[in-house]
N, C-alpha and C positions, 0 to 999 in steps of 0.2 A: 187718325186721331191717336196721339201718343198715350201710351199706357203709363200711369203713375204708380210708383212703388212707395209704399209706406215703410220707412226705415225707422225702427224704434230708436230712441235716444240712448246714448251710452252713458251709463251711470257708474261712477267709480265708488267703491265702498269707502266709507270714512275711516275705517280701522282695519287692521290685519295686513296681510301680505297682498299687495295689489297685483302680484303675479310677476312674471319675468319682465325685467326692464332692460333697455338698451344701455350699455356702458359706454360712456363717451371716452374717446382717446385722450390720454394725458400728454402734456407737452414734454419734450426732452429736457434733461437736466441743464440748468443754466446757472453758472457761478454767480455769486452775489456781486453786485456792482461795486467797483472800486471807488473809494472816497477821493482818490487822486485822479482827476480826469486826464492828466498828462501821460499817465502810464496805464493804458487800459487793461493790460494783461495781468496786472498785479492786483490782488484782491485784499490787500491789507494796507493799513495806514502807515506810511513811512515815518511820519512825524511822531506817531505814538510809539513805533518800534525804536526809533532813535532816542526818544526820551526815556524809554524803559531800559535800554541797554547802555551801560556806561563803561568806558574803558579807562583804566587807571594808567597814569604815566609810568613807563618802565623805569625802574630804579636799578642803576648799575653799581655793583659793589666796588668800592675803592680798593686799590692795591695797597696793602700795608706791609711793612717789613718789621718783623719782631714785635707786632702788636702796637706799633707806633702810629703816627698820623699817615695820611695819604701822601703818596709820592707823585710829583708832577714833573714837568720838564725842567723846573728849576733845580730839582734834586738829582737830575741825571748827570753823570760824569762827563767831562769834555770829550769831544771826538778824538783828539790826539791821545788822550789818556787811554781810551778804549782801544786804540790801535797800537798801544805800547810805545808811543813816541813821547819821551820826556824832554821837553824843550829846555828846561832849566839844567838838566844834566848835560845836554849837548853843549849848552853855553859854557858851563863850568869846564868841561873837557877842552873846549876850544881855547878858552883863556889860559888853561894850564900849558897847552902846547905853544902858545905864543911866547912863553919865556922858556927857552931851552935849558937854562941853568937851574930852574926851580920847577921841575915837572912833578906834579902830584899823581903818583901812580895809583893811590887808593881810589881816585875818581874813575879809573879805567878798569876796576875789578869787575864791574857790571858791564859786560860787552854788549854792544848794540850795533846795528847797521844803518840807523837813520842818519847819524852824522856823517859817516863815510859816504853814503849815497849822495848827500847834499854836496859834499866837497868834490866828488867825482863829476857830478853834473855841472858844477861851477867850473871845474877844470876843462871839461868838454866845451862849455859855452865860451870861455875865453879863447880856446883854440879855434872855435868857429868864427869868432870875431877877427882872428888873425888869418882867416881863409883856409883853415884846416879842419876837415871833418874827421874827428878821432873818437867819437863816442864808443863805437864798438871795440876799437883797439884799446881804449882805456879800461873798459870793463873786462875785457879778456886778459889784459896784462895784470890787473889786480888779482884775478883768480889764480893765474899762474904764479904770481909773486907770493900769494898766500900759501899755495901748495909748496913752493920752494922753501919758504921759511919754516913751514911746519915740518917738512921732511928733514931739513938740515938740523933743526933744534932737537927733534926727537931721536935722530941718529947720534947726536952728541951726548944727550942726556941719558939715552938708553931707557931702561924701565922706569927710571925716576922722573922722566919728562911728563909734565902735566899740561903742556900747551896744546890746546885743541884748535881745530881749524877755524871755528867760529871766532875765537878771540884773535887769531892771526889776521883775519879779514878786518876785524874792528880796529886793531892797532895800526895796520898798514893804511887803512882808510883815513883814520884821524891824523896820522903823521903825513898825509898828503897835503895838509894845509900849507906848509911852506912852498910846495911845488905849485899850488893854486895861486898863491901870491906872486910867485915868479912868473906864471903865465899871464897874470894881469899887468905886471910891471913891464914885461917884454913887449907889450903893445906900444910902449912909449920910448923904449930904449933903442939905440942904434945897434946894428949888428957888429960883428967882429970881436975884438978882444974884450970889450966892455960887457957884452952879454955873457960871454964865457966865464968871466970872473964872478959876475953876479950869480950865475948858475951854480958855480962851485960852492959859493957861500950858502945858498939855499939847500943844496944837496947835503952838505955837512950838517946843516940845521936839522933836516929830516932824519938823517942817519943817527945823530946823537939822541934825539927824542925817542925814536923807535927802539934803539938799542937799550936805553935805560928802562923803558916800559917793559920790554921783554925780559930783561934781567931781573927786575923787581917783582914782576907778576908771576913768573914761572920759576919753579924750583930748579936748582942746579944751573941757573943761568949765569951766575957770577963766575963760575969756573971756565966758561967758554965765551967770555965777553968779547974777545978779539974776533973770533970767528963769526959771532952773531953780528958784530958791527960791520964786518966785511960783507956779509950777506945783505944787510940792510943798505949798505952803500951801493951795491950792484943794483938793487931794486930801484932806488930813487935816481940813480944815474940813468937808468933805462928810461924812466919817465921824463927826465930832463931833456933827453934827446928829442922828444916830441916838441919841446918848446924851441930848442935851438934850430932844428932843421925843419 
């Protein structure tokens, strides 16, 4: 027969410290849930952040000159002017050389190499149409001819000579215009005596123009006009040989 035990009921006091109690474990830290379900790892509202943050449109300062208005592409100088190529001046110099009896020397006081380069390239192009490749020879002879005229004139004028090498290249290049015309005409002229007579006329044309420009632009040039004319005649006769042969 089993023995029964009488267990008294447990009565908790209504007030005071009930005694030591068991502390329940707390859950680990969990970040608050994002309002945007598409980006679970972001715990802030993108819409509210974008609305609260405003970016102003960047303002670029306009470039002004002397306190004036802004400058744009319309106010920029032409490209040829920035490169130092004055087309109007080249045209006026070319027209002055076309008339050997009324050469305006004051137009050639400002020396440049743009016009001579155009004439030399045209001369080489006409020679190429004739079946002759003379671009390198033409450029080399122009340099040697400029050195020759520079040395001859300064030896004649002595210390009073003021003809620089840059102006020599400019004058010889511009006075190549009759030789360029000769090279174009020679494409349609028969050989023999006709081409030689025409060549002599154009060589005298170039010689007269170049001599007058050198004499009027350089000091002490009038005293040695004959020797300067002889040097110019040799120079342009040498170029005419490229056309004949």
